[in-house]
Structures are given as structure tokens and as C-alpha cells.
N, C-alpha and C positions, 0 to 999 in steps of 0.2 A: 258596475253589473247590469244597471238598467239599459244602457247602451248595448251590452252583449245580449240581453234578453230581446231587445228591440230587433237585432238582426235575426234571431230565432223566428220572432213573429213574422218577419218579412218573408222567411223560407215558407212558413205556414200558410200565408196568403198565397204565396207563388204556386205552391203545390195545389191547394185548394181551387185555385183559379185555372191552372194549366192543366191539371190531371184530375179534374172533378169526375169525369166520367169512368175513372178507375175506382171509384169509392168502393164497390162491391169487392173488388180485388184487395184492397188495402184493409178492409173490414175483415177478409178471411184470412189475410197475413197476420192481423193481430189475434185472431181466434186461435190459430195454429200455434202462434208464439206463446199463447198463454199455457202456464204449467198444467193447467186441467187437461190438455191434449197429451202431455206426456204421461200423465198418471192414468188416463182413461183410455188412450189409443196406443202410444208408442211402447209403454212398458209392458202390457200384455203380450205384444208382437215380441218384443226383445227378450223378454224373461223365459219364453217357452222356446226360443231359438238358441239363445245363449245366456244362461243363468246369470253369469258374471256382469254381462253387460246391462241386464235389467236392473241388478242390484247397484251397479255404478250410476245409472240414470236416476234412479231415486236418491242416492247420496248427493249427487251434484245438484239436482233440482231443489231438494229441500234445504241443504247447507247454504247453496247459493242465495235462495229466497230469504232465508233467515238473516244472511249477512246484509242482503239488500234492504231489509226491513231496518236493521240497526243502522246502516249507513243513512237512510232516508231520515232517521231521527237525528242524526247529527248534523246532515248537510242542509236541511231545511229547503229543498229544492221547490220552487215555484212550478205552476202549471200554466202554458199559455191561455187556455180558456178563462181563467180567472185573473191571471196577472194583467191582461190589457184592461181590466175594469179597476183593478187596485191601484196600479201604478200611477204616480204623479208625472211620469215621463212624458205623456202625451198632453198634458196640461201646460207644459213649457213650450212656447213658441207656437208655429203654425200648425204642428202636426197634429192629426187626429187619430184617435184610437181605431184601430182596424176592426173591422167586423168579422169576427172568425165563426165560421159554421161549426156546430157542434152535432154529435152523432150519438147513437144509444150507448157506445162504449167510449165516449169521451170523457164522462164525468166521473173520473177516478177520485177516491177520496183522500188517498194518502199523499206526502210529499212527492216531488218528481224526480229527485235524483238520488241515486242513478235509476234509469229506466228498468224495471222489473222484467218486463217483455223482452227487451233487447237483450238483458243479462241472461235470462232463461233460455232464450232461443240460441243464443250463441254458445252457451254451455252444453245444452243438450244435443244441438247439432253437431257440436265439435266431438263429442263422445261417439255419436252414430257414425260419423265420417271417418274418424281415426279407427274405429272398429272395423268398417268395412275395408280400409286400407290395409289393416294388419292381417285380415283374411285373404285379400288379394295378393299381398307380398308373399303368402304361403302357397298359393295355388295358381298364380298367373305368370307367364312368361314375362321378362323384364319390359318388352316394348308394350305390351298390354297394360302392365302395371304402371308405367308411365303415363299412359293414355288415361287410366282411371284416376290417377293422381290429379291430373289436371281437372278431369271432369268433376270429381268429388269436391275438391277444394274449390272450384268455380261454383258448384252448387251450394256450398256452404256460404260463400260470399254473397251470392244471389239471394238466398234465403234471409240472411241478416240484413242485406241492404233493404229488401223489401218490408222487413219488419220495422226497421229503422223509418223508412220513409212513411209507413202506415201509422206509427206513432206520432210522427211530426204532423202528417196530413190530418190527423184526427184532433189536432190541439191539445193532446194529452201530455206531449213532452216538448222540450226544447232539444236543438240537435246535440248540444254537448252533453245532455242527460243520456241520450241513446249512445252515443258513442262510449262514454264512460262505462255504461252498462255492459256493452260487447266486450271491451277489453277486460273488466272484472269477471265476467262470466266464462271467458276462455281461460283466464288464469286459475279459477276455481276448478273447471273441468281438468286441465293439466295437472294441478296438484292431486287430484283425486285418481288421475291415471297412474301415479306413482305409489299410491297408497294401497297396500294389500290387505290390512287386517279387517276391511270392511266386508271382505267375502267370507270371513270365518267368525264374525262377530257373534258372541253369545246373546241370548235373550236379554241377560242382566246388562250387557253393554248397551244394547239398544235402548233398553228402559232408562238406564243412566244417563244416556246421551240425550234422550228426549226430554227428561226432567231437567237437565242441565240447561239445555238450549231454551226451554220454556222459562225457567226461573231466571236465567240471566236477562232474557227479553223483558219480563215482568218486572224484575228488580230494576233494570236501567230506566224503564219507563216510569217507575216509582221515584227514583232518584232524581230524575230530570223534572218530575213534577214538583217534588219537594224544593228544588231549586227555583221554582216559578216558571219553568218552561211550559207552555201549553202545547202539548202534542196533539191536541184535537183542533187546532186552528184550521188546518186543512179541510176537515169536515165541515166546519162553519162556512168556509169559503165555496166548498162545492155546492152545498145547500143554497147558498146565497146567488151564485151565478150560473149555475146549470139551468138551461132554458126550459128543461121539464124535470119536474121533481121525481118522476119514476125512474129516470135515468141515474139518480143516485142510489147505488145500491150497497147495503151493509156489507156484503161479501167482498168488496173491494177495501174495506178498512185494513189497517195493519194487523188488528188483532185476529180478524177472521182468517188472513193469510198465515198468520203465525199458528192458529190452531188446526188449520188444514194440513200444513206441512208436517206439523209434530204427529197428527194422527196418520199421516202417509208413512213416515219413518217408523212409528210404533206398529203399525200394521204390518210393515215389511218384517220387522224382527218377529212378530208374534207368528206371523205366516211360516217364515223359514224354519222355525222351532217347534212347529205344529206336528203332532204325529201324522196328520193328514199329508202334510208334506213329505214326511219320511216315507210314507206309502207311495207317494207320487214318484219318488226317485227310482222305484223298482220297475216302472213302466217307461221304456225308452223307445218304443215304436214311433214311427213318423205319423201314423193314424191317430195315436194317442196324442201326440204332441200337437198336432194340426187341430184335434178336437178340443184341447185345452186353450189354444190361441182363439179359435173362433167363438168358442162357449164364453171365453171371459170377455170378449169384445160385446157380445150380445148382452150379457148380464150386466156389465158395467153401463151401457146404454140405458138399460131399465133403471139401474140405480141412480143414474144421473138425472132422470126425471123427477127425482124426488127432492122437492124443494121444502124449505122451512120458512116460517113466519119470522120476520125480525122485530116484533113487537117486544119480545121478551129477549134481550141481547145475551144474557148469560146461556139461557137454553138454546138460542141460535148457535153460539160458539160451541157448545158441548156437542150439539147435533151434527155440526160442520165436522168436528173432531172423529166422531164416531163414523159418519159417513166416509171419510177418507180413509180411515182404518180398515173399514169393512171392504172397501173397493180393493185395497191391496191384499188383503186376506183372501178374498174371494179368488183373485188371479193366483196367488201363490199356493194355496193350501186347500180351500173349501172344495172348488170346482175340480181341480186335478185329483184330490182324494175321492170325490164323488165318482168320477169317472173311472178311476182306478177300480174300485169297488164293483162298478157296473161290469166293466170289461171282465174282472176276476170271476163275477158270478156267471157271466155267460160263458166262459171258457170251462168252468167247473159243470155247467149245465150240459155243454155239448160232449164233456167227457164221460 
């Protein structure tokens, strides 16, 4: 495995040496691939354009990331930026440990396999591309549809390639980790394209699903801990080998990711079954829809500026859960409900 990892490190060195001028592009690709962009940017747009697509995006993103967490605890993947210092591979023979550059988004604290960014980007973009193609199939002539097929699948391939290259360039992942992430992400998205009950799930089902996923992850962690498996070994290595301590963020730990995703899923269930959402469904005008879309994006950017201290980890995790749930609730129910009453009040006043 060390030899396999060494080949991955060679690719990291090659990318950093030959494509160093594209650092900002790679950094942007990693940022867009983060599920934060799905929850705070893609979801508000898709939910108000096509509700079912928005719902599917949340399920694919949250379940996919939960699966990614469990797989990381099982596979114990290394990360290049610490592996080059921990391995004995370069102490044998004339080979010297390569000097890998680090960046503000390099020092992820969880295990590396499979890549969560690659997995999330593949799953989310697969949903968006297949949705656009299904719409095009209904409204476009055959020749135009074939052109759109080539263009959109090429776009998906380009986005996934850029994300994979960015994660390797940043020395956050080995090549095999991003490839496996892409494959698993597309499988998750394809499975949820065939699941219909998520569009009519009750609030009780959302609550039970959230509790089950959370309980399973925590129980699995406790079980592995009882068996003597140290699941915090990656945090120690990140703190040890990251060149700048401020680049090691608590919000990149497995439990922070778990609580954010569970908050997102619960917030979706809460929003879809809120009386405010029921009122929102009565307003179907394009102006109302566009107002909800733009307003949601603006409010979520304001909410995104809300950060929490990591000194108290339990409080940090709880606030992360609440922030994620609030973001989805704002998009699905709170803002649409408020705009509905504002439009209704203006109509009554004019009457």
C-alpha cells in the first residue's frame, strides 16, 4: 500500500509543480464541491424551480455524506499531507520524502477514503444533469436533445475531473480516494432517482430517519472505540503535520459533518410539514417563486456568516445542527410563508 500511496504523492507533486498557477481555480472547485454549496446555493434555486429536485438533492447529499462518514471509519484512509511524514517508505533507500505544499483547505481532520468532496460533487451534479436532461427530453427536438446530452454529460465530467484534481492538488486526497468517491456518489444518486417515497415522507419518517442515522453513527463509533479502535487518530495527525494550526478546523471533523447533515435532513422534514409551507403552495406565480429564490439566497448568505466558537465541542455541534436545520427551514417554509402573507396583505389592501 505504501508503494500505491507513493504513486499518488508523485501525482500531487506533479500537479503542484506543473499547475501551480491554477491554485485559485482548484480552490474554487473544492469550494463548489463542498456540500455547503449544495445546501446554501443549489438547493434554494432548485427547490423553488422544481420542488422534487430540491428534495432529491438533500437526500442524496445527506445520505451520501453519512455513508461517506461510515466508510471513512471502516477504510482508515490516509491523507497525503500527513502520510509523507508518517510513512517509513521514504526512509528505505535513497528516496527522500517530497515536500508537499499545503493550503488553507488542505488540513481535513477525518480519514481520507473515500473523498467526500468527490462523492458529494458527483452525486449532486448527477442529479442536476439528469434533471435537466429529463426536462429537455420533454421539450426539445431530437437533434437538440442529443446535443444537450453531449454538452451536459461533458459538463458533469469536467466538473468531477476538476474537483478530483483539486483534491489531489491540495494534498488532501490520493487519486484512488477521489475515484472511489465519484463512483459511490453516482451510485447513491442513481439509487435515489428510483426512490419515490422521499417526496411524500411524513414528518415522523423524517424524524425517525434522522434519529436512526445519528444513532447508528454514534453507536458504530462507540462500538469501534470499545474494540480499541482509535477513531480520532486522524485529528492528531492533522494537528501534528498541518503547517498552520489555524488551518485545522473542528467543522471538518466527522461528527461536525454528521450533525450538519442530520440538521439539514430534519430541517427539510420540518419545513415541508410546516403550516407556512402549506400556505406557500397556494402561491404559484413566477414573481412569487423568483422572490422566494432570491430572498432565500440572500438570507442564507447572512446566516452563513454566523460562526461558532469550537472551545465547547458539544455546544459547537448542537449549534451546527441548529444552523443547518434553520437554513433549510428558511428556504422551504419561513421565507415563502412570509412572502405569501405579504402578497396576500397587499392584494387585500388593493381590493
